[in-house]
N, C-alpha and C positions, 0 to 999 in steps of 0.2 A: 505493500498500499504506500501512498505516499504521504507527507507528513511535513510539516514546517519546524526542523531541525533547530536548538539551538546546542552548537558543540563547545562553545565559551559565553561568560557572561559576559552582558555587551548593553548598546543600543539595539533597536530591533534591525538596521541594518544587515546584523551580523546572522540572522538567521538565514539557513540554504535549506529549499525545498527538493528532501531527498526517498529516495523507495526504503521503506523498513520492513522488515518480519511487520506480520499482523502481530498485537498483542496480546496477550497469553489470557484466556479467559478464564478465572479464578473461583474459586465457591462462592456462591451467591451474587456474583455479578453478571452484567449482560453485555454482551458483544452489539453495536451502536453503528451503522450506518449513519456520519454525519452531514444532514443535507444543508445545516447552516449553524452557525460560532459563530457567537457576539465577542468584541473585543471591549474588554475592560482595563481602566489603571491598573491592578494589580496582577492584570497580567507582566505588565513592560515592568513594575517594580519584581516580580519573579525573575525575568530575564535577566534584571543587573544585579540580582544578587542581594537584592536590596529589602525584601519581602521578611513579614515575621517568621518563615519558612524558608530553609532553599529548599530548593529543587537539584538534587544532583545530576551532573553532565554526563552525557547529555540526555537532554529534553526534548519534550515538545510542549509549546507553550498554550493557552488556550484553555479557559476556566468554564464556559456557556456553550453549550449546546443544542440540539433538536436532529432530531433523524428517525429511521426505523430500524427497529429490535431485528437483529439479525438473527441471532440465538443466546439461548442460555443457560447457566449453570443449571446441572441436574438437579440443582436446590433451590431453582428459584421457579416458583410457583405463579408467581402473580403475575406475571407480563409473557406475550406467548413472539414468535415471529413474524413481522409484521406490524407491529403495535407502533402508531408514532408515538414516539418520549420525547420529553423535556428536560435535561437538566445541569446539575454542575458538579466538579471536579475541580483539583487543586490545580491540575494540568493535562493536555495532552489532546484538548478540545480541537485543533487544528491540524486536522490528519483526515482521513478519507473513514474510516473505523477507528473507534475508541469504545475503550471498558470502560464498568460504572460499576459499579455497588448495586443493586435492584435498587434498596433502598432510597439512594439519589436520582430515581427516574420519575417524572410522573407522569400521566397522559396529557398529550397536546388539545386543548378544549377543541369542540367542534365547530368547524369554518374559521379556525386559524393556522396559520401559512408558517412552514418552517423556521424563515429570519425573522419573524413575530415572537413565535415561541422562544426560541432560540436567544432575543432580546428582554426576556419578560421577567423570570424568575430572577435570578438578583439584585434588579434595578426596583421590581415595582416589593419585592419584600421586603428591602432593604430601611424604603420610603416610609412603606406602615409600620415598620418595626420603629423606625424613630421618631414616627408621630404619634406614636402610642406612647411610646419613653418619654414624648414632650406631656403627652395627655391636652391634643391638642381639641378643640370642641368646637361644634358648629355656631357660625359668627364670629368667632377670634378671627385676627389677620394675621398672616401667615407669611415670611421672607423668605425663600428657598434663594440660597445663592448657588451657580454655574449651576443658572436654571436649564441650559439650552444642553448639559449634560444627561448620558442615561439612567443617574439618581436622580440629578435635578428635574427631569422633564418628569421621571414618575412622582416626586414630590409634591408638582404642579397640579397633577391629574389628582392623585390620590387626597391630597388636599381640598383642590374641588368640589370631589364626592362628596368628603367628610363634610363639604356644608363652610369651610373657610374661605374668608377673602386673602385670595394667591395676590402677593408680588415678589415678581420676577427679577433676581440682578444675574444680566449677564452682559458679554463685553462685545457684543457687535449687533447693525442694526438687525440680519437674518437672523441671527438667535436671537435677540428680545420679537419679533415677528413669529418664531415660532412659539415661543410660548407664550405670545396672547392668544395664535392659532389652538393652543393645547389649554385656553383655561383661565389664564392670568386673568385679573381684573386689571394690571399695571405693571409694563416691564419700567427696568431700568438700567441705565449705566453704571456697571459693578467695576466700576476704578475705583480704587478705596479712597483717594482723594475726592472727597465731600459725599461718600455714600451716606453717612447720616444724614444728612442735610439733603437730600434729594429722597430718603424714604420718610423724613419726619412732612414732607412737600404732600405727601400721596396716603399714607397712615395719616397724619396728624399729630400732634405738639406729643401726645401722649405714648406714641410708638406702636411696634409689632409683640403680641401679642408671644412669636413662635421664632425661631431662627432653623432652618434645617441647613447647613454648612458641610458638606463636600468639598471642599477647597482647600481653605486654612490662610497660612502666609497673610498679607498682608490686611484681608479683605472681613478678617474674623472681628479684628477689635470692632472697628467702624459699625460692623453689623451688630456686635453685641451691645456697644453705646445707641444701639435704635430702640433697643427691649424695653416694655412697657414696664411699671411695676408689678413684680409677680410673674416678668418673662420665661420663658425658657430657652438657650440655646442650645441644640444636639448637632456633637462633632458625629460628623461621619466617613469624614477622610480628609486629604492633606492632595488634591488634587493639582495645588499648585506646587509640590514639590520640597515647602516648608510648614515645617510645626513650628505653629504662634508662641508667643509669648503672653500671655493672660495675664493680666492687672487683675487681681480679685478684688480689689475694693470697690472695681465697676458691677461686679454680683453685687458689693455688699449695697450700694447703695438701691440700688432696682429693687432689693429682694429677690435677685434672679435667681437663677439654675442653669448651671452647666453640666449637660449631660452629655459623656460619651455612650455610642450605640457603637454595636459591632453583631453585622448578622450572623455571623455563624455560632456567636458566641451564644446570641438570645434565642437560636434555633434548638442550640443543644439545653439551653439552662431551662428553657420554658416551652418548651416541644407542641404543647398542646394549642397553646396562643399562635405561636407562628402555624402551628396544620391551620387553624381556624382562622388567620388572615391570609394562606393561600387558599382556601375554596372561595372565602369571598373574592380576591383578588382575579380565581379564573374566571369565577361567573361574572365578575367584571367584564373579562376581557370577551367570555366568546360573547356576550351580550354588547359589546363594541362602546361602551361608558369608560372603559380605559382602553390604548393602543397604542404598544410602543411605537417609534418615529426610526426608523432605520434609517440613516443618514444619508448610507451608501452601501453598497454591496460588491466584494471583492469576489473574484477567485483564489484559489487556494496560492497561487503564485506572489502572488499584492499583499501576499500578508505583512511585512513589513512595512508595506505602502500605508497600509492600516493602520496599524499601531505605530507610525511615526505622525500620523495625523491624530491619532490621542494625545499623544507624547506631546503635543503642538497645541492642543488644545483647540482644535481646526472643528472635530468633527462634533455634528452635530444629531443629538442622540445617539444612538448606538451602528457602531457599523459592523459589518458580518461577510464574514468569510463562507464563503460555497464551496469543498471541497468538493 
């Protein structure tokens, strides 16, 4: 089978397309013919060996996929060959075939194509979990940073469906237009300089109730300063590449809360809530109430190009590889 292979840690251009043996089907696992694999920022971190865990070289990156079941290990009875599935893994998705634990795979909802299914799971589950951690209530005002990215757009849509007034912050006119199309009530320039003032112009002097922050860097502090009394700022990632240092007096002055949210830990520690969230989101996806924005689709040979666009923060929504 063909796969994108990293034989050294580094930037996306170090990837090579190679012919590899098929991955071994282990007990409890399923072999999937990959029809679509979505790119994610952690793929870049893993490739650069800057993630919280390391992938031993050589390895195939790619953490989110959708496709068809080719075969199941003898102890797997919940899935059958031919089933349309989606799921997530640490690595291995940028290939023609991948082997995943059966427990990591879910049926693609009716009427949903493979690119949308591949782009759905991680982003929307992260958005839901972050908003649940913040206790977002209908009628509150939500500020989403990096709002045209995968998690950002998902937070815009989920926040809208939960009844919040959503303010999107994004770095270009095209990104802001996409956020409005996805249901944001307003879309602002995300430049750190003057961000607090731009937010207050739209949200009012009181500020916003919740911030979802997948960006970090210099944008985090002005967003935190935009919180209303009792507001909640949820940290979900550092797409800027910079982990900010937060002055905790800003929390004290606003009776505010700074919350960290990591989707894998949440799914492990509160499995029931995660399952209920997934069921709700899959229902919304099947009904068309939410829809992942696939900004571009690439053949396997252009995997490095797709990841470079993510690294440079030039992607709209999710970029998808189609082996």
